[in-house]
N, C-alpha and C positions, 0 to 999 in steps of 0.2 A: 121334883120339887127345887127349884130355881137356887142360885149356891148365892148368898149371901155375905159381901167380902165382908170382913171384918172392921172396924171403923179404924184400926192402925195401920191396916194396910190401902185403905180411902185414901186416907191425911196422909200419905207417903205418896201415892201416886202423885197425887194432889199438887202436893210440893214439887216432885219433880217435872212436872208439866210447867207448872208458875215458873221455873227456874229456865226451862228451855223455851218462853213465850220470853222471858225476860231478854236471855243472851239473844236471841234473834231479833229483837224490839232493837237493844245495845249495837250489833254487828247492821244495822240498815238504818243508823241515827247516830255516828260516827260524829264527833268536832269538826267541821269544814279545817285541812290543813297542818293535821297532826302530823307532827315529824315521825317519818319511818328509817331508821337507820337502816340503809343498805352496806352488804358487803365492798368494799370496795372494786371486790372483782368485779363484783354486779351492775358496778360505777362506769368503769373503763369498759367494758361490754357494752353497755348500753352506747356509750362516746361512739365506737369501733361500729356496731351497728349500723348508728346514725348517721355515720361519716359512708359506711358504705351504701348505704338508701343514694347520699347525696350524690357520689361518685354514678353511682347507675341510674341516676335521674329516677328514682323512687322515693322522691322524700312524699312522707305522710303528716307533715307538718303536724305533731302530735299535742297534745295539750295548750289548746290554743283557741276553744270555743270558751261560751258563755260563761258554761262552769266554772271551768277554770281560773276562769278572772274572777269570780264571784269568789271562789276558793283563796287566790290568793291576795286580795281585797282585805285579808286580814289578818295574811303573814309570809314568812317565807323558809323555805327549806331547802334550799338549794344539793343539789345531790356533789355539785363537785365547784369549786372555783378556775376557772381557765382564764389563764395571764397571758394575751396575745397584744401582739402589734395594734397600732392604731389603725392600721392599712385598712382602707375602706371593702379592698379585696379577701377581707379574712371574718366575716363578722361569727365567729362560735357559735352562735344559736342556730345558723343556716349551714353553716361546715356540720356540725354533729347532727342536721334536724330536731332538733331538740323544742321543746315548749317554754311557757313562760314560767319564771322559775324551778326550773331545771337548771340552769349557770347561772355563775356568781361570776360576772366579766369582768376584769381586773385588764385596760387596755389605755399601754402607753408605747407613742413612738419604740420601736427596736426593745420591745418588752424593758425598758428602762426603768430601770426600781427607784425612788426615795421615799422619803418616809409618809408622805401619803400612801401611794399605793401597797406600801407593807400591812400600811395600817387598817386596809380595804382588806386584805387578805387574814388577818386574824380578828377583824371582826368576824367575816363569813364563816372561822373555823371555830373561833370558842361561842357566836353568840348564835350562829345560825346553823350547826351542827355540821358544815361540810368536815365531808374525810376526803377529799381527793384535788390534789391540786395540779392540773393538766399546763404545766410552762409551754407554749408550742409558740416558734420561731416560724419565720415562712420563708420561701425561694423569694430569689429576686428582691430582697426587703432594701429599701433606701435607704434607711436608717445604717443598716451592717455595712452595707457596700461605701456611701458617703465617710461613716469612722475608717473602715480601710484601706480607701485610696487617699484620703485628704491626710496630705501629710501631719505631724504633729507640731504644734504652732502657728498654721499656717490657717487664718480665721476663713468663713464662710461667708463672711458680712453678717453675721446676725450672735451675738451674744448668746441666745437662748438655745441655741441650736450649736453652737461651739461646745459648749456644758453638756449638750445631751453625746456627740460622739467621742468626748474625753471621756464620757462613763461608760459607753460602751466598749472603747478601743480595747482597754485592756484584756478584755476577756474574748477577743477572737483572735487570741494566738497566732499560729501561721495558717494562712490559705492559698489556695492555688489559683492564681493570677488568671487562668485560662479556664478556673468556672463561672459561666458566666452566669450561674443563677446563684452564685456565691452561697451555696448550699452547704457545706462544711462550715464556713466561716457563720453562718447563722447556726447553724447547729451547737458549736463550739461560746454562743451567744445565750444559747439557751442551757449549757452550762451551767455556763460562769452567772446568768442570775438566778439560776437554781443553789449555788454556793454562796451565793450573795443572801438571800433568802437566811438561808441554814445558819448567817454568822450576823445578819441583822436582827435577826427576830429570835427572843428565847423563847416566847411561846412557839414558834415551827419548831427549832431544833428540839424544846422537851413534847412535843406529840411525835415527833418521829423515832427519838429516843425512845417510848414508850409503846411505839410501833398503834399508834392512835390515829395517822395520818399518815397519806403516799403521796409525794413529790411524783409525777410519770414527766419526763421529756416528750417533746412532741415537735414535727416540722408538719408545716401543711407546703405541697408542692402544688402553685397558681395553675400551670398548664392542665391537670387531671382531678384537682379537687381531693387529691388522698391525703391524710392526713397519716402521714409514720409514727408510729413511737418506736422506741427503743430503750 
């Protein structure tokens, strides 16, 4: 004689099956561009991995297809903010082999900060959910070299450039005049920029105090393409 399950058990099985199908459907139809908070360590690891691919000429150009274009059209949720020099040889997205929407890039000559640059970083943190700020200088930086070698009070011939050098100069501290790539001066400038952000931005200061974000210093080496973190 065939076994006939009780109606109660049949309904229970039906309910479990329905829940399973609903969960599966939702998993395959998630809204586009849902921000997912990745651990800070994972963000840095991804940047390091991307830079390693760049250095070894194994770039994969991730997240640059039509699907990514469509996703990013509805909003952005970058994993990191990269503050770097405007130098044409140091594009963060290429240096770290990242895709569309991965990096919120803030670039000025010598990473010099002003109200607008700081506001841009705050926007990425407060409204886009970025948890990692990488301040990246680079070797042989023209702005750093000019600030280091132009005597205080001597004009470059441009009032705007004079103001830029005046902004950078105090953060250079001592530097080795024999260092043709001005590497230590560039590192000093990176650390000075980080201190400036902590001092000038109440938002950044508070987020750091509560461990919600992290600022990481870095230096891009032009001859090799390698990004050094410390």
